C-alpha positions, -999 to +999 in steps of 0.1 A: +446-359-504+437-331-473+467-308-478+455-289-514+423-280-491+445-273-461+464-243-488+433-232-500+419-229-468+456-205-458+454-183-492+415-174-482+428-170-444+457-147-455+441-130-482+418-115-456+435-099-431+451-066-437+490-054-444+517-040-421+506-009-405+472-007-423+457+007-394+475+033-396+461+045-426+426+050-418+403+058-389+428+056-357+429+094-338+469+107-346+461+129-320+499+142-311+505+176-320+541+188-336+559+221-338+591+230-360+608+190-351+638+186-369+643+157-394+676+139-405+672+129-437+694+104-455+711+122-480+718+152-482+686+179-492+697+197-526+692+231-511+676+252-542+643+235-520+631+270-494+594+274-493+569+245-470+553+219-483+515+219-463+485+189-464+452+186-448+438+157-446+419+134-419+437+123-391+404+117-357+377+102-370+357+106-332+353+119-299+341+106-265+313+078-275+302+091-310+326+084-342+322+091-373+313+063-402+330+076-429+365+091-443+355+122-453+343+135-419+373+129-399+385+163-378+409+180-405+454+174-396+474+201-407+511+190-415+542+211-428+577+204-438+594+234-440+622+237-459+647+266-450+672+266-483+705+253-465+695+215-459+676+213-426+638+205-425+614+208-398+580+193-398+551+207-377+515+184-373+487+205-360+449+196-356+426+224-367+406+247-348+377+243-361+338+258-344+329+219-352+367+209-340+366+230-306+328+227-295+335+190-302+364+192-274+345+214-256+315+184-249+335+160-257+313+147-281+309+156-317+293+187-321+258+186-345+277+203-376+271+189-411+288+156-417+292+137-455+276+103-438+263+096-403+276+093-374+271+064-347+256+070-325+232+088-354+223+117-339+188+126-330+163+150-344+175+181-321+206+175-328+200+175-366+184+211-374+206+216-358+241+207-376+213+219-407+219+253-396+250+250-387+267+237-421+294+222-430+329+229-411+351+202-408+374+217-436+401+185-437+403+180-475+434+213-495+451+243-489+464+266-512+482+300-507+457+331-515+478+355-524+498+351-495+467+344-479+473+305-460+433+291-463+421+257-462+392+242-474+369+215-487+339+210-509+322+242-494+315+277-496+332+284-461+373+282-455+396+288-428+427+309-431+455+300-413+494+309-403+515+289-431+541+297-404+530+282-371+495+259-388+478+282-362+438+287-373+438+323-381+394+319-381+370+316-407+360+333-439+324+327-457+330+356-483+299+381-504+304+385-543+292+412-549+270+410-582+263+371-570+222+359-571+227+346-532+201+351-507+166+332-505+157+312-523+190+301-525+211+281-501+249+291-513+271+265-492+288+243-525+329+252-541+353+230-549+381+223-532+402+227-558+408+262-569+428+265-601+453+293-602+442+321-631+464+320-662+493+348-661+479+364-625+483+353-590+448+349-589+424+314-586+396+302-607+358+292-584+329+284-583+302+285-555+263+263-568+235+282-554+208+257-544+175+264-551+147+255-524+116+266-543+105+234-570+104+249-599+131+271-598+166+267-619+192+263-597+220+288-601+261+282-607+287+315-603+323+315-612+345+336-596+377+348-591+396+348-566+413+379-548+426+367-514+408+350-481+379+376-484+378+392-520+360+375-544+354+385-575+321+376-606+330+368-638+300+344-649+265+331-633+238+308-655+211+285-640+211+249-646+175+226-639+206+201-616+233+207-598+260+181-605+282+174-571+319+193-583+354+183-566+373+208-592+375+226-622+402+234-648+410+267-667+436+270-700+447+301-716+409+315-722+385+291-709+372+277-676+357+243-678+331+234-652+327+190-657+291+185-653+290+147-641+249+135-631+258+131-604+235+154-584+224+174-564+185+173-542+180+198-522+151+187-500+165+150-497+196+178-479+171+187-458+154+161-445+187+139-438+213+167-432+241+140-443+253+146-482+257+109-489+224+103-487+216+136-506+237+130-542+222+106-569+243+093-597+222+085-626+236+060-658+217+072-681+216+113-686+250+127-699+280+146-687+271+185-693+308+203-701+302+246-692+330+263-712+330+297-695+345+321-713+373+344-687+371+377-709+334+379-716+308+357-694+300+334-724+291+301-712+295+272-742+277+238-735+284+206-747+272+171-737+299+140-736+292+105-717+280+101-688+308+093-670+321+099-631+352+124-625+364+144-592+401+148-602+412+175-633+443+165-646+454+198-664+435+214-704+454+236-725+445+250-751+455+242-794+439+270-809+408+297-799+378+267-804+397+238-795+405+225-756+424+194-743+405+181-707+422+153-689+403+141-664+403+107-639+377+088-649+354+062-634+322+047-645+298+059-624+301+075-582+298+044-560+340+057-555+320+084-534+304+052-504+339+030-514+357+054-485+329+042-457+354+024-427+334-006-433+348-006-463+379+005-455+383-023-428+372-053-455+400-067-466+374-087-489+349-061-498+378-031-506+395-059-534+365-063-548+351-033-545+344-016-582+375+009-579+387+013-618+397+046-619+412+061-657+432+084-669+408+101-708+416+126-724+385+145-740+385+172-768+365+202-773+358+215-805+337+245-795+329+257-828+313+225-840+295+223-805+308+192-798+331+164-773+346+138-776+367+107-753+397+093-759+424+065-737+460+060-733+480+046-748+494+013-713+528+003-711+523-026-711+554-027-689+540+000-665+500-011-674+490+010-637+501+040-643+469+043-666+450+044-631+468+069-614+453+086-586+451+127-565+471+133-598+492+168-597+518+182-621+547+205-625+525+243-619+543+261-636+526+244-671+491+248-655+474+257-688+497+245-712+508+217-734+522+188-713+536+162-711+536+144-675+513+137-643+520+123-613+505+107-589+488+074-565+483+040-582+460+021-552+452-010-566+487-015-587+481-051-588+438-049-603+433-072-573+455-060-539+430-024-528+463-018-506+495-022-532+502+009-540+524+030-555+539+066-566+537+066-611+543+089-636+523+092-669+537+105-698+507+111-717+529+126-752+543+085-755+538+056-733+567+046-729+580+069-709+553+056-678+575+050-648+572+041-613+581+039-575+571+013-551+578-004-520+559-035-503+541-027-474+551+012-477+518+039-483+526+065-508+501+089-507+500+126-533+529+141-543+533+172-546+561+181-578+581+217-567+606+223-599+642+236-597+641+273-606+677+263-626+660+241-645+647+239-680+627+205-685+596+195-675+609+174-652+638+186-637+630+193-601+613+169-571+586+153-562+578+151-524+555+129-514+544+109-478+544+077-467+536+053-440+562+028-435+540-007-433+565-029-419+582+000-394+552+017-382+563+048-398+554+074-413+580+090-440+581+120-467+601+108-501+619+126-522+620+117-552+641+122-584+612+131-610+637+115-647+638+077-629+611+078-599+644+072-574+646+084-543+672+107-535+668+110-501+642+107-473+633+110-435+617+092-408+584+119-388+577+123-349+542+106-354+523+096-383+508+112-407+481+087-420+459+088-448+450+118-461+434+143-494+455+170-503+484+202-497+509+225-525+543+234-515+544+272-509+573+293-518+596+310-495+577+306-467+596+277-435 
C-alpha cells in the first residue's frame, strides 16, 4: 500500500534534480583561454568552408567576493572556430578586455559599472553613483563585421573593436552621428544588439535611443547607417512619448521596422537605481507600436498592433511597395527578461513552471491602410515544438527577401522541461518541411547557417551549432546538414563553451 507513495516521492525527488552537465551551462566560471588549438572531427569537414565562426557570451560571474545575479551580466568571452578551407579547423577563446573587466581584475572585485541586474553583495551608494557615470561596458551579446572591422556589442551604443583573427581587444568606440540630437537633456546610451545589413550594400542599419531627462520632453529615436566601427550617418529621427526596450530591428529592401513593444524604460528609475532591470516595465494594457521608416526619404509611418513582446526577429520582406511581411518570436509579456536570473536557472521546479512560451508569429503590414495583422504558423503535429524556437537565424543571402527556412534552438521541446533542448528547422512555407535534431542531455545553442558558394537552393550549406554534452561534461561544435538536420561531423573542444548568446560566421577570416 505504500509502494505508490514511495514511487511518487521518488519521482518528485528525481524531477527536482538538474540534468547532467547543467552546472556547465549557467553561472560557472570558465576561465580557460585558448589560441588556435587544432580540432579533430569525426568526419571530414567540407573544404569549401573558409572563415571563422565567432561567438560571444558570458563566462565569468564573479570577481573577489562579489558576484552577478543574472546571466545577462557575466563578463563577455569570445570564441572562434577558424576553418582554413583545407579541412583543418582551429579553436580560440579569449575574454573581452573591456574597461570594466580589466578594472575588476585589478581590484579583485566587480568594478562599479552598470549591470542589468543587482550584484551580491550590492554596491553601496557611492559605488552606484560611479556605476551610473561609467555606464554599461560589458559587451557580452553579439559579434558583427562592419566593413572589415570586427566589433562586439550589446543593447548599448558603445561597442568594442576586436581583432577577428586573434580575438584581442583593440579599443572601445562610441561613434558620433552627424546631425543627430544627442546632447543634454538627452541620455543617448541605448541601441540594439542586432543591427541588420542594409539591402544591397555592405552597411548595417541600427538605432540610437535617446532618453529625455526633462519631464514632458519627448524621447528620440535616431535611425542610423553604420559604415564602419566609427562612421555613422543619420537616416531619420523622430519623437516618442515612451521609450521601449529594443533588442533588434528588421529591414526590407526599402523599409526598416522598429517594433516598439510596451516594455518601457523609465529614465527616472534608471537614474535612481542605476539597474536597468528595475527601470523597465511591461504594460499589458497598451498596444505595440511599429515604426516603419522609408530608408530613402526618412519618412516614418506609425502603426499600432496587439499587445505583445519580442526580443528576436527572424526576417522581413516586401510583397509590394505597400505590403510587408515580418516574422518574430513572440511572447504574451516580458517575463522572459527576468527568467535568466540565477535563482531561476538553478531551481528546476521554478524554471520548468515559468511561463516560457515563445511562439513564431507573422505580421503583415499594409502601409496604405495603416494596418498591421498577425497570424500564427501551421503546426506540424509530429514536431509541434518547432514553432517555439528561439534565437532564430536564416540563410543571410535571403535577408530582406522571400524565404522559407528559419533555424533555431528550442529550450522546452517537450513543453514540460526547460532543459529539454533541440535544434530545429522551421519551414514557414510548408510545415511538413519542419525538422528537428536532439540528443538527450545535450544542449545546443544558437546556430549559424553557412551557405555553400556552389549551392542554388536556400538550404544548400551547413549549420554550425555549439553544443554542451552533459553526459561527458564537454563541449563540441556540431555541423548539421540543413536539408536533413542530420549530423555531418563534430569535434570536441578543449574547454567548455557555456550557454551564450550570439555570433556569426565571417568569410575568409581564419
